[in-house]
N, C-alpha and C positions, 0 to 999 in steps of 0.2 A: 597502528595498533590492529586494525581489522581490514579485511578485503571486501567489505560490503560496498556495493555501488548503487548510486541513485538509479531507480527504475528496475532494480533486481526484484524478483518476486520470490519470497521464501515462505515456507510454512512456519507459522508463529503460534505458540501456545498463549492464548489471550486470557486464560483463567489464572487467578480468580478475577471475576468481573462483578459488577453490581448493576442492577436494574436494566436500563436500556442499552448498555454497552455491548458491542459485538462480542460474541462468546466463542468458546472452544478453540480447538486447533483449526486455524484458518489461514488461507494464503493471504499475504499482505505485500504491498508494494513499498519499497523504501523510497521516501521522498526527500530526505535531507541530502545535501550535496556531498560529493566524494571527499572534499577536504575535511569536512566535519566528521565524516565517517571514519577517516583514518586516525582521528585524534580522540575518539570517544568510545565508551562502552555502552552508550545508549544510541538508539536509532529512532527517528521519527518515521512512523509507518501509517498506512491506511489500509483497512481490510477490503478484500474483494468479496462481494456478495453476489448471490445468484440473480440472473436475469438483468435485462436492461431496465433503467428507470428514467423517467422524464423529469428528474429533479435538477435544479440549477447547481447543486453541490455534488452531483454524481457525474462520473465519466464512464460512458459505456464502452465495453471492451469486447472484441471478437477473438475467439480462440485461434491461435496459430502455433506452428511448431516452435517458434522462438519463445513465446510467452508460456507455453505449456498448459494453457487453460483447457478444460474439458468441455466448456460450454460458454455461451454468452454470459458475461458478468458485468458488474459495475464496481468502480472504486467509490466508496462512500467517504467523501472528504470532510464531512462533519464528524466523522469518527476518528480523527487523527489521534495518534497515541504515541507517546514516548515509551520505549521498551528497553530493557536491558538486553544485551546480546545473548544472555543465557536462555532467553525465550525462543531464540531462532533455531529452527530445524533445518530440514533439507531444502536446498534451492529448487524451485519449481521452474523458473525460466527468467526471461528478461522482457520487460515491456518495451515495445517499439518506440523510438524517439518521437514519432508523430503524435503520441499521446501527451507529450510534455506541455504543449500549448493549451490544450483543453484542461489539463490538471491545473495549470497556473490560473486560468480563467475561473475555474471552480473555487480555487483557494481565495481568489480576490472576493468572491461572493461570500464565502464562509467567514473570512476575516474582515470583511467590509473595508477593503483597501482601495 
């Protein structure tokens, strides 16, 4: 159904939001697997926020040509969100595979697995 891939980074319209949720148009990384992405109109994403953080649920990122980031950022994995694909905007880039293991480790902390 869709061509979205795990670790792709897209601009996502997160509004409307409430209280402490990540707001506005923001780059987000797709976390769910490609098989699910092909069969669904919803995606599981996490927002990319400015600066590095020393939080156990954050994965710090460095800008590269592949990922398209403009500065050091972090994935806030306690802000996971299921979104409809209608919220997806332009593709920004693709997160490098070496971030997959730190993402899994942070998700284990967030989900207490």
